[in-house]
C-alpha positions as CSV (number, residue, x, y, z in Angstrom):
1,M,247.2,283.6,316.5
2,R,246.4,279.9,316.4
3,F,248.8,277.0,315.6
4,P,248.8,276.4,311.9
5,C,248.0,272.7,311.9
6,T,247.7,271.2,308.4
7,G,245.8,268.1,309.9
8,C,248.2,265.6,308.6
9,G,247.9,263.4,311.7
10,A,251.8,262.6,311.6
11,C,251.7,263.8,315.5
12,C,249.1,261.3,316.3
13,W,251.0,258.5,314.7
14,T,253.8,258.9,317.2
15,I,252.3,259.2,320.5
16,N,254.6,256.5,321.8
17,R,257.6,258.9,321.4
18,H,256.1,261.2,324.2
19,E,255.6,258.3,326.6
20,S,258.0,259.7,329.2
21,H,256.0,262.9,329.3
22,I,252.7,261.3,329.5
23,V,250.7,261.0,332.8
24,R,248.0,258.6,333.1
25,D,246.7,259.1,336.9
26,D,245.9,262.8,337.2
27,P,243.3,264.2,334.7
28,E,244.1,267.5,336.2
29,H,247.9,267.5,334.8
30,P,248.5,269.1,331.4
31,F,250.3,266.1,330.2
32,Y,247.3,263.8,331.2
33,F,246.5,261.3,328.4
34,P,244.1,258.7,329.0
35,Y,244.3,256.7,325.8
36,Q,246.2,253.9,324.3
37,W,248.2,253.7,321.1
38,D,249.0,250.6,319.0
39,E,252.4,249.1,318.4
40,T,253.5,251.5,315.7
41,G,252.7,254.6,318.0
42,K,249.4,255.7,316.5
43,C,246.8,256.9,318.8
44,E,243.6,254.9,319.1
45,N,241.6,257.9,318.4
46,L,243.0,258.6,314.9
47,D,240.5,257.5,312.3
48,A,241.2,256.4,308.9
49,D,240.9,260.1,307.6
50,N,243.6,261.3,310.1
51,K,241.0,263.0,312.2
52,C,240.7,262.6,315.8
53,R,237.5,261.1,317.2
54,V,237.8,263.0,320.3
55,Y,239.0,266.2,318.9
56,D,236.5,268.7,320.8
57,S,237.5,267.0,323.9
58,R,241.0,265.8,323.2
59,P,243.6,265.9,325.9
60,L,245.6,269.2,326.6
61,L,248.8,267.4,325.5
62,C,247.1,267.2,321.9
63,N,246.3,270.8,321.7
64,V,249.3,273.1,321.0
65,D,247.3,276.6,321.9
66,G,245.3,275.0,325.0
67,L,249.0,273.8,326.3
68,I,250.4,277.3,325.5
69,D,247.7,278.8,327.8
70,A,247.8,276.4,330.5
71,L,251.6,276.5,331.0
72,R,251.7,280.2,330.2
73,L,254.2,279.8,327.5
74,D,255.5,282.3,324.7
75,R,253.1,281.7,321.8
76,K,255.5,282.4,319.0
77,T,258.5,280.3,320.5
78,F,256.2,277.3,321.2
79,H,254.4,277.5,317.7
80,D,258.3,277.6,316.3
81,V,259.4,274.8,318.0
82,N,256.2,272.7,317.2
83,I,256.4,274.0,313.4
84,K,260.0,272.5,313.2
85,S,258.6,269.2,314.6
86,C,255.8,268.9,312.1
87,W,258.4,269.4,309.5
88,E,260.5,266.7,310.8
89,L,257.5,264.4,310.8
90,A,256.2,265.4,307.6
91,D,259.7,264.5,306.2
92,E,260.0,261.2,308.2
93,F,256.7,260.0,306.7
94,K,257.3,261.5,303.4
95,L,253.8,263.7,303.5
96,G,254.9,266.2,301.1
97,E,255.0,270.1,301.3
98,D,251.1,270.1,302.2
99,A,251.7,268.6,305.4
100,R,254.5,271.2,306.3
101,P,252.8,274.3,308.3
102,V,254.2,277.7,307.5
103,M,256.4,279.4,309.9
104,I,254.6,282.5,311.1
105,P,256.3,286.0,311.2
106,A,256.9,287.4,314.4
107,E,255.0,290.7,313.3
108,I,251.8,288.7,312.8
109,Y,251.9,287.7,316.4
110,A,252.4,291.2,317.5
111,E,249.4,292.3,315.2
112,T,247.1,289.5,316.2
113,P,245.3,289.8,319.6
114,H,245.4,286.7,321.8
115,E,242.7,284.3,321.3
116,D,241.2,282.5,324.4
117,T,241.3,278.9,323.9
118,G,239.2,278.2,327.0
119,F,241.8,276.6,329.1
120,L,242.4,279.3,331.6
């Protein structure tokens, strides 16, 4: 089960809020983030259409499912936490219901085989 991202870009507008977790000097660290953000917190790789210019090679910190695999976290729990964070950002930026990912029922996780994200 993959994270139900809506592609709204709100998480990429607030990179500065994660500054205390970001690692800049160790490319092997899961929280390595080599990019800059502007004075509002927006990542330098977010284009005008809210699409990431480095999506295919984005840092692990920007990849919910990759981070789950790398840190061996519980997928349902981590998805739920991130979905709730998405709801908060969608509300903060007044993005509307389309930007709010849907909470996935636990039974769906039980029925869905694990998908390899390529990080292990």
